[in-house]
N, C-alpha and C positions, 0 to 999 in steps of 0.2 A: 504493499499499500504506499503510495507517494505521498509527499507532503500536501499536494493539492486535494487529493480525496479526503485526507484526514481533516483539513481545515474546512472542507465543504460539509462533511459530516457534523463537525462541531457547530458551524453556523446554522445549519438546518435543524439540529436538535435544540439548540438554545433558542432559535426563533419560535419554533413550535411550542416550547415550554412558555415563553413569555406570552405568546398570543392565547394559549390556553387559559392562563391565570388571568390575563386581561379581559377575557370574554366570559369566563365563568367563576373566577376567584373573587375574593374580597367581599366584604359585607356591605350591605346598602345602608346608606346613611339615613337617619330619621327624617321625617317630613319637615320638622321645624328646622333641622340643620340645613336642609336645601333652602328653605325660606330665607334664612339668615344670609346664606351664601349669596342668594339672588339679590338681596337688598344691599349687601356689602359691595357687590360688584356692580350695581346699578343696573342689573338685568331686569329688576322689577319695573322699571319705567317702560319697558317694551311689552306689548300684548302677550300673553301666555300662548304658546303654540302647542297645537296637538301634535302627537307623536307621527301622524300621517302627514302633517304639514312640514315636519323637519326634514332636512336633507340627510343624505347617508353621512355626510361630514359630521353633523350635529348628533345623529342617532347612535353612530357606530365608531367613528374615528376619535371624537373628543373624549367620550367615556373610556375607550381602550387606551388612549394616551394618558389619561389621568391615572389609571390603574398601574400601567407600566412605569410611570413617573414615580408612583408611591412605592413600587416594589424595588425598583433599582435607585431609589433616591441616595442611598450612600455611596453608589458607584458613579453618580453624576458628577463631573467637574464642579468645582467651587465657582468658577466664573458665571455658570449658567444658574445655579440655585442662589447665589448671593445677589446678583444683579439682574434677575429676571423681572422682579416686581418693577423696578424703575424702567427697565428697557420696555417692558409692556405698557407702562404709563406713557413714555415719550412716544411710542408707536400708536398710542390711542386704541388698543385693543385689550385693555386690562378688564373691561366688562364682558369680553367674550372668551378669554382664554386665560388660565392661571399659569403660575410658574411650573407646577408639577406637570401640567398638561404639555408646556412647551418642552421640558425635559423628556416626557414621554415621546412626543414627536421626534426629538433628536435621536432617541433610541430606535424608534420605528424606522426612520430613515438610515440610520447607521447600520441596521441589520438588513433592511430590505434592498438597498441598493447593492450590497455585495451579492446577495442571493440572485438578484437580477443578472449581475455580471457572470455568476457561475452558470446560471442557465444560458446565457448568451454565448459564452466563451469556454464552457466546460468541455466540450468535445473538439474544440478547434486544435489544429496542430501547432500550438503554440508551446514554447518552453514552460515547464512547470514553475520556474522562477519568476518569469514575467507574469504567469497568471496569478501567482500569490501577490506579487507587487501591485497588480492592477486591482485585486480584490481589497487589499488593505487601503490602497489610495481611495477606492470607492467608498470604504467603510468611513474614512476620515472625512471625505467630501459630504457623505450622506448624513453623518452626525452634525456636522457644522452647518449644513444647509438651512435648517429652520431658523437657527440663531441668525445667519447672515440675512435671511430674508427679513426678519424682525428689525435687525439693525438698520438695513437700507430703508425700511418703512419709517423708522424713528428718524432717521437722518432727513428724509425728504420732508416729513412733517415738521421738524424743527425749522427747516428752510422757509416753509410756508408761514410758520409762526413769526419768524424773524422779518419776513418781508411785510406782513400786514401790521406789524408792531407800531411803526411810526404813525400810520394813519389812525390806528386805535388810540394812541396817546394823545394825538391832537383833538380826536372826537371827545375823549374823556376831559381833556382840559377846557375845550369850548363848553362842554355841557356843565361842568362845575363852575366855570366863570358866570354862565348865564344864570346860576342860582339853583341849579338841580343838585340833589344829593348825590353822594358818591355811589350808592346802591343804584340809583336811578341812571346815573351815567353809564355804569357797567351794563344795565339792561338796554340802555340805548346802543351801546357798542355791539352787545350780542344780537340785536335785532336788525341793525343796519349794516353789519358786515357778515361775511361768509367765510367758511374755512375752520381750521383747527382751533385758532385763537378765539372766535366767537363761540365755539362749542365748549371750550375750557372756561370761558368767562360765564357762560350760562350755567355750567355746573357749579362754579364757585358761587354764583348768585343763589342758586338752588340750596346749596349748604348753608349759606348765611340765613336764608329764610326758614331753614329747619332748626335753626337755634344754634348753630356753630359760631364761634367768635369771627368776626370779620378779618381780624388780623391774621389769625391762624389759617383761615381760608385762603387768603391772599398769599401767605407764605407757601402754603401747600400748592398753589397755582404755579408759583415760580419753580418749585422743585418738581412738580409732576411733569411739566413740559420740557424741562431740561435745558431751556434756553437762558443763558447767562444774563443777557440784558433784561428779560423779563424778571428773572430772580432778582436782580438788583432794584428794578423798579418796585416790585412788591415789597422788598425789604425797606425800601425808603418811604412808601406810603405807610406801612405798618408802623414805622418808627415815628413818623410825623403824626399819626393818629393816636399814639400813646401819648406824646408829649404835647398835643393840642395845638400844632402850628397851623400855618396856612397851607391847606391842600392844594389850591390852585396854583400857588407859586412852585411847589414841588412838581406838580404835573407839567407846567411850563418848562421848568429847567430840565426835567427828564425828557421831555419831547425834544428840546433842542439839543441835548446831549446824544439821544438816540440818533438824530439825523446826522449829527457830526460823525459818530461811529459808522452809520451806513455809508457815508461819503468816504471815510478812510478805508473802509473795507472794499468799496468799489475800485478806489485808487490803488489798493494793495493787489486786487486781482487783475487790473490793468498792467501793473508793473510785472506780475508774473507771467502775463501772456506771451511775451517774446521768448522767455525761457521755455515754456511748455511748446512752443512752435518749432523749436530747434529739432526735436526728434522727428516729427513727420517731414520737415524741410530736408533734413539730411538723408533719411532713409527713403522718401518717396519722391519728392519733387526734384532734388538735386541729381540723382541718377538719370532721371528722364530728361532733365535739361542738359546733362553731360552727352547723353547719347544723341540728342537732337543736334546739339552743337558740333560734337566730335565725330559723328558718323559720317557725314559727307567728306571731310577732310581725310579720315581714316580710309574711306573707299578710294578717294583719289590718290593718296600715297600708295596704296596697294597696287591699283592699276598702272600707275607710272613708273614705280620703282620695283616692285616685287615681281610683276609678271615680265618685266623686261630683263 
């Protein structure tokens, strides 16, 4: 028995055991625990779906991933278990998927992708060493794939928040200077703007209306989005609210500072553009340009000197 067959048997056996326990193992949580979980994850705001209306992802894959994540929680790397909550908040999918489910998806992809590679290249005339290397690489890629997808979603969402932040701060400043309260200004921003920032401000306003302290809700807004500029803004507003200073002045100063930082970031990207253009210029444009310029001269030299 070669190394490839042994590795295949181990992967198949381990995957079958994991999927069996994920489907049939574990105890069902009580009804009140499910309700608390729905309220904590803000899923109670959505209408309750019947089992027939749920997709295959919601009915099968999500419970399976949660059970797998709980079973192999001790084997999951620390960067997934420790930073999963913050990463899901930054991606805006904390209400739909938990940290244990994210770990479960990592394990499912880490086992399923090598199995697919085994089925695809198991009987191909490739050296066993290359097969084992391809299977190991596919396992690493599959294990990291869900995390990479969530990280890319979080990065794009933070960019959207950062782009819409100056306009939101201007609207907050104008609303407060016009005599509106800060909660009403937040509601105005959440109603007249679209995107992740409007959703997060609407969530913050809902938390305040439910009885949470406004300063704590604002601080959580900055932490939850993961945007440093928004975190500085919420910290400044919370500090002024505690001391009793002028909120309109703080909003005006923060808005001007935000626009200065946006301009500096744009100038920084403009300065980096020539450096980033060097690689495609050298590898793609310059060879074609040399061929166009030097090819006629090379053909003329070959016909006049080499043939003669």
